[in-house]
C-alpha positions in Angstrom: 4.6 23.7 50.8 4.0 21.1 48.1 5.2 21.8 44.6 1.6 21.9 43.4 0.8 24.7 45.9 4.0 26.5 44.9 2.9 26.4 41.3 -0.5 27.7 42.2 1.0 30.5 44.2 3.2 31.5 41.3 0.1 31.5 39.0 -1.8 33.6 41.5 0.9 36.2 42.2 2.4 36.7 38.8 0.8 37.9 35.6 2.4 34.9 33.8 5.2 32.4 34.2 7.5 31.0 31.5 9.8 28.0 31.2 11.9 26.0 28.8 11.2 22.5 27.5 13.6 20.1 29.2 14.5 16.5 28.9 17.1 15.7 31.7 17.9 16.7 35.3 20.9 18.7 34.1 18.8 20.8 31.9 16.3 21.3 34.8 19.2 22.6 36.9 20.2 25.0 34.2 16.7 26.3 33.9 16.4 26.8 37.6 19.8 28.6 37.9 18.8 30.8 35.0 15.9 32.1 37.1 12.8 30.5 35.5 9.9 29.9 37.8 9.2 26.3 36.7 10.5 23.5 34.5 8.6 21.8 31.7 9.3 18.2 31.0 8.1 17.5 27.5 7.2 14.1 25.9 9.0 14.8 22.6 12.0 16.0 24.6 12.3 12.8 26.7 11.4 10.5 23.8 14.2 11.9 21.6 16.7 12.2 24.4 16.0 8.9 26.1 15.1 6.7 23.2 16.3 8.5 20.1 12.8 8.3 18.8 10.1 10.9 17.8 7.0 11.8 19.8 4.6 9.2 18.3 3.4 7.4 21.4 6.5 5.2 22.0 7.6 6.6 25.4 6.0 4.6 28.2 4.5 5.8 31.5 7.3 4.0 33.4 10.0 5.8 31.4 8.4 9.2 31.7 7.7 8.9 35.4 11.3 7.8 36.1 12.6 10.8 34.3 10.1 13.1 36.0 11.2 11.7 39.4 14.9 12.4 38.7 14.1 15.9 37.4 12.0 16.8 40.4 14.7 15.6 42.8 17.3 17.8 41.1 15.6 21.1 41.5 13.6 23.2 43.9 11.2 24.7 41.4 7.9 23.2 40.3 8.0 20.7 37.4 5.1 20.5 34.9 5.1 17.2 33.0 3.7 15.9 29.8 1.6 12.8 30.5 0.5 12.3 26.9 -2.9 10.6 26.8 -2.7 9.3 30.4 -1.3 6.0 28.9 -4.6 4.3 28.5 -8.2 4.8 29.3 -9.7 6.4 32.4 -8.7 3.5 34.6 -5.1 3.7 33.5 -5.2 7.4 34.2 -5.9 6.7 37.9 -2.5 5.1 38.3 -0.8 7.6 36.0 -1.8 10.6 38.2 -0.7 8.8 41.4 2.7 7.8 39.9 3.4 11.4 38.7 2.3 12.9 42.0 4.5 10.5 44.0 7.4 11.4 41.7 7.2 14.9 43.1 6.1 16.9 40.1 3.7 19.9 40.5 1.5 19.3 37.5 0.7 17.1 34.5 -1.2 17.6 31.4 -3.4 14.9 29.7 -4.5 15.3 26.1 -7.5 14.1 24.2 -5.7 12.4 21.3 -6.3 8.8 20.3 -3.6 6.5 21.5 -1.0 6.0 20.2 -0.7 9.8 20.1 1.8 11.9 18.2 3.4 15.3 18.6 0.7 18.0 18.5 2.5 19.6 15.5 2.7 16.4 13.4 0.0 15.5 10.8 -2.3 12.6 11.4 -3.6 13.4 14.8 -7.0 12.0 15.9 -9.0 12.9 19.0 -11.2 10.7 21.2 -14.9 11.5 21.7 -15.5 14.3 24.2 -17.2 12.1 26.6 -14.2 9.7 26.8 -11.8 12.6 27.2 -13.9 14.2 30.0 -14.1 10.8 31.7 -10.3 10.5 31.8 -9.9 14.0 33.2 -12.5 13.3 35.9 -10.6 10.2 36.8 -7.4 12.3 37.0 -9.0 14.9 39.3 -10.3 12.1 41.6 -7.0 10.2 41.7 -4.8 12.9 43.1 -4.1 12.8 46.9 -2.9 16.3 47.2 -5.6 18.6 45.9 -3.0 21.2 45.1 -1.5 18.8 42.4 -2.4 20.6 39.2 -4.3 18.8 36.4 -4.0 20.5 33.1 -6.4 19.4 30.3 -4.9 19.6 26.8 -6.8 19.5 23.6 -5.3 18.8 20.2 -8.7 19.3 18.5 -7.7 22.4 16.4 -5.5 20.5 14.0 -6.9 17.0 14.4 -9.0 15.0 12.0 -12.6 15.9 12.6 -11.7 18.8 14.8 -11.2 22.5 14.4 -11.1 25.6 16.5 -14.8 25.5 17.4 -14.4 21.9 18.6 -11.3 22.9 20.7 -13.3 25.7 22.3 -16.2 23.3 23.1 -13.8 20.9 24.7 -11.9 23.6 26.6 -15.1 24.8 28.1 -16.1 21.3 29.2 -12.7 20.6 30.7 -13.0 23.8 32.7 -16.5 22.9 33.7 -15.6 19.6 35.2 -12.9 21.2 37.3 -9.5 21.0 35.5 -7.1 23.5 36.9 -5.9 24.8 33.5 -6.6 24.2 29.8 -3.8 23.9 27.2 -4.8 24.1 23.6 -2.3 23.2 20.8 -2.4 25.6 17.9 -1.4 24.8 14.3 0.5 28.0 13.4 1.9 31.1 14.9 -1.1 33.1 13.7 -2.3 34.8 16.9 -5.9 34.8 15.8 -6.3 31.1 16.9 -5.1 31.6 20.5 -6.8 35.0 20.7 -10.2 33.6 19.8 -9.7 30.5 22.0 -8.9 32.7 25.0 -11.8 35.1 24.3 -14.4 32.3 24.1 -13.0 30.5 27.2 -13.1 33.7 29.2 -16.7 34.5 28.1 -17.7 31.3 29.8 -15.1 31.3 32.6 -13.7 34.8 33.3 -10.1 34.7 34.4 -9.7 31.0 33.9 -6.0 30.2 33.5 -4.8 29.0 30.2 -1.5 27.3 29.2 0.4 28.0 26.0 3.0 26.0 24.1 5.4 28.4 22.3 6.2 25.6 20.0 9.4 25.5 18.1 7.4 24.0 15.1 5.5 27.2 14.5 8.2 29.4 12.9 7.9 32.3 15.3 10.7 34.1 13.4 8.0 34.8 10.8 5.9 36.6 13.5 8.6 38.6 15.3 6.1 40.9 17.1 4.8 37.9 19.1 5.8 38.2 22.7 5.1 36.3 25.9 3.6 39.6 27.2 1.1 39.6 24.3 0.1 36.1 25.1 -0.3 36.9 28.8 -2.6 39.9 27.8 -4.9 37.3 26.2 -5.0 35.3 29.4 -2.3 32.7 29.0 -0.9 32.3 32.5 1.8 29.8 31.9 3.8 29.0 28.8 7.0 27.1 27.7 9.2 27.1 24.7 9.2 23.5 23.4 12.5 21.6 23.2 14.2 24.8 24.3 17.1 22.8 25.9 17.3 19.9 23.5 17.5 21.9 20.2 20.4 24.2 21.2 22.2 21.3 22.8 21.8 19.2 19.6 23.1 22.1 17.6 26.1 22.7 19.9 27.1 19.0 20.1 26.7 18.6 16.3 29.0 21.6 15.7 31.6 20.4 18.2 31.5 16.8 16.8 32.1 18.1 13.3 34.9 20.3 14.5 36.5 17.5 16.6 36.4 15.2 13.6 38.0 17.8 11.4 40.6 19.3 13.7 41.3 16.8 16.3 42.6 17.8 19.7 42.7 21.5 18.7 38.9 21.6 18.7 38.9 20.4 22.4 41.6 23.0 23.3 39.5 25.8 21.7 36.3 24.6 23.5 38.1 24.6 26.9 39.2 28.2 26.2 35.7 29.3 25.4 34.4 27.7 28.6 36.8 29.6 30.8 34.7 31.9 33.0 31.4 30.6 31.6 28.8 29.4 34.1 28.9 26.0 32.5 32.7 25.8 32.4 33.1 24.6 36.0 31.0 21.5 35.6 32.1 19.9 38.9 30.9 22.9 40.8 27.6 22.9 38.8 27.1 19.2 39.5 27.6 19.8 43.3 30.9 18.3 44.1 31.7 20.9 46.8 28.3 20.1 48.5 29.2 16.4 48.7 32.6 17.2 50.1 30.8 19.2 52.9 28.5 16.2 53.5 31.5 13.9 53.8 33.1 16.1 56.3 29.8 16.2 58.3 29.0 12.5 58.3 32.1 10.4 57.6 34.8 9.6 60.2 37.3 12.3 60.3 40.3 10.0 59.6 38.5 8.5 56.6 38.0 12.0 55.1 41.6 12.9 55.8 42.9 9.7 54.0 40.5 10.3 51.1 41.9 13.8 50.4 45.5 13.7 51.6 47.6 14.3 48.5 44.6 14.1 46.3 44.5 16.0 43.0 41.4 17.8 41.7 38.6 20.0 43.0 
């Protein structure tokens, strides 16, 4: 079963599926081991982790596909990947789809921003004309070799210059009409009236059509504590992720440890080691898969070589 088909099966069999925004294979492995159904590789996540730069259209197709390939190889769950604007016009999109599909991901989303784009929750966004956006998405649909590869159409029209909710609804309906598998609309706040109305209007035209939701870290959900994934699913959002859900807590943890190590020296490392005893992430060699590679060595390498390699060796 291809990853695209696996993702479609999950969407069909479950009321909704959730994930965490990831940026590296190690985070993908954590997400998988924690029991999530899929992994979401975000553009902001990769741009900041790989380049140390914000999501303002600086990450390239080559860099994103390379990261996606490494992530897809590391896990056995579907990977949904941010493909920004498709990295060019409709002709560029043809190659973009093929590259991501060959990388082994299950799905990509392509947005209707003007290139160079920027994070959907940063001011200054502009959108291309609907005809141009639709043409790029038709190219994406035609380019895939595996028809189970999922094409998600994203619109940033709600908060873009010259846009608004009505324009986003108009675009969402058109993207559904031309055959996109899902529609993903970015919303400017945690006010549920936006996603509720968007879903209602989409489902008036296309009953049961699957929608994607970004539970964005920029929207201050702590100010709307009653918002739940279940409430979003009741509106018709079938898949959703929490943006930068791996990067943000990692940044916080590394910052705190760096400050502690600078202030207290070796004692900070000793205390960290104590905290990791018994923690799932404490045995990092096992998590990385060293025991599996030892099994492979025993299976494929000459027995005398394996014996020499480990005779008197220290470590796992």
